[in-house]
N, C-alpha and C positions, 0 to 999 in steps of 0.2 A: 504494500500500500504506500503510495507516494505521500510526501509530507503535505502537499496541497490537499489531497483527498482526505487525509487524516485530520487536517485543520478544519475543513468544512464539515466533516462528520462530527467532530467535537463540538463545534459551534452550534450546529443544528440540535444535537442532543441536549446541550446545556440550556438553550432557550426553550426547548420543548419541556424540559424538566422544570424550569422556572415558571412557565405559564401554567403547567399542570399543578404545581405546588400552590401558586397564588389562588387558583380556583378551589383546590381541595381544602386549603386552610382558611378560605374566605378572609384573606388578609385585606385590611383597609390601610392603604399607605398614607401616612401623615407626614413622614419625612423621607427624604431620598438624598443620598450622597454619591457623587461621582467625581473622580480625580481630585478629591479633597474639597470639593465644593458641596455644601449642604443646602438642599432645598426643603422648605417646609411651608406649611399653610397653603396646601394646594386648593385653588378655587375649583379646579377641574381635575380630580384625582384620576379620571379615566385617561388623561393625556399620557400618563406613564404606560398604561396598558396598550394604548395605541402605538407608542414608540416601540414597545416590546414586540408587538405583532408585526410591525413593519420590519424589524430586524429578523424576526422568525421567517417571514416570507422571503426576505433576501437570502438568508442562509439555506432555506429549503430549495430555492432555485439554483443556488450555487452547488449544493450537494447533488442535486438532480443532474446537473451538467457534468460534474466529475464522475458521477455514477455511470452515466451513459458512455463516457470516454474510457473509463478505467475499471469501474466496479463490475458492471455487468459482463464485459468480456472475460474478466478474471474468474468470476463465478461460473460462467458458462464453460470455461476451459476445465475447471476442477470437476464440474458435473459430468462433462463428456468423457473425461479420462476414467472416471469411476464407472460410467455406463459402458464404455468400451470394454473394460476389464470384466464386468459382470455379464455382458452379452456374448462375449467370445465363445464361451463353452456352450451356451444355449444354441447359438447359430451352428456350431459344429455338430451338436446333437441332432438338430433338425435336419441337417444335410445328410448325416450318416444313417438316418432312419430310412431314407430312400436310396441313398448311394453309399453303402457301407465301406466301399473301397476308395472313397474320396481322399485325395492327397493334399488338397489345398487347405491350409490351416491359418490360424491367426487373422481371420476375417472378423472385424469388429462392427459395431453399430454404425459408426460413421462411414466405414468403407462400404457396407451394405447400402446405406442411404445414398452414397455417391453412385453406386451401381443401379440406382432406382429400384431397390428391393429385389433384384435378380442376382442370385449367387452364381458365379462362374467357377465351376469346379473342374478338377482334373483327375483322371484315373489312368494309372500306368498299366499298359496292356501286355507286358512281357510275360513269359511263361511262369515266372515266380512272383509276378505282380510288382516288380521293382525296376523294370527296364524303362528308363526315362526317355529313351529314344522312340518309344511307342506310347503316345499319350492320346487319350480320348477325352474330349471336353464335353461338358454338359451344362445346362442352365436349370436353375431351380428358383422359382419365385417364392419368396418368403414374406408373408404379410407382416406389416409392422405391428399389428395387434398381438402377434405371437411373442413379441418382445416386451409387451406392456408390463408384465410383472417385474422385469429387470429395470424398466424405466422408473416404476414406483419405488422399487427397492433402492435404486441409486439416488432418487430424490430424497428419501428419508435418511439415507446414509450421509449425504452431503449436508443435510440440515443438522443432524445430531452428532456427527463424528468429524466434521470439518469446520474450520472457522470462517469459511468463505460466506456462509449465510449470515452469521451474526456480524461479520465485518461490514458487509455491504447492504443487506436488506433490513437489519434490525433498526438502524437510524430512521429509515423510511416508515417502518411500521410504528415505531415509537412516536414519530412526529404526527402521523395520521391519528393515532389514538389520542394524543394530546389535543389535536385540533378538534376532534369530535367531542371529547370530554369537556373542553373549555366552552364550546358552544351549545352543549346540552342544557336545556332549560333556559336558554338565552331570552332575555326580556326586551331586547332592542335598545338598551341603554348605550351600548357601544356605538351604534350609528348616531344616536342623539348627541352623544359626546363628540363624535367626529364632526358632525355638522356644525356644532358650536365652535369648533376650532377654526373652521374655514370660512365662517360667516362673520 
């Protein structure tokens, strides 16, 4: 994880946690201090909440951009490597069910997908079955649904046994939960306060 993505991840989670805590604790802000300057006697206490939400939106957009550039490709790479490993044996088993003498091995999910779900196999036709100068090829269509258990298994494996999910998706989930929680039971005072700032 790059330092830029790590910074955006940290900022988004911090502001999400602050907003969630302010709502959960029902805090009424009377004093506020920043860079050594103390503010008190707020005529419009919602102004601070508006500032926090503006910062949250900014960091959410920034994290989303870095997520698309770095986070999602990294997560996808980890998931595909696990899926390839888990699907290789299943593909070999499916092929040898119809072609027990197949010699082509190490065909993974991504390779099969690249072949448009058609397995291109090889059978050596020598007297002892090992003469590579005599090769018979065959094609076998393998439906993607037959690898569905491996897809589900790989998905749960990458969620619970790898850090990629918590590294990249957890900040998004946490931010969304904070967003919905903070606006649950909303009485419209946020908009009223915002209008009072711009008028």
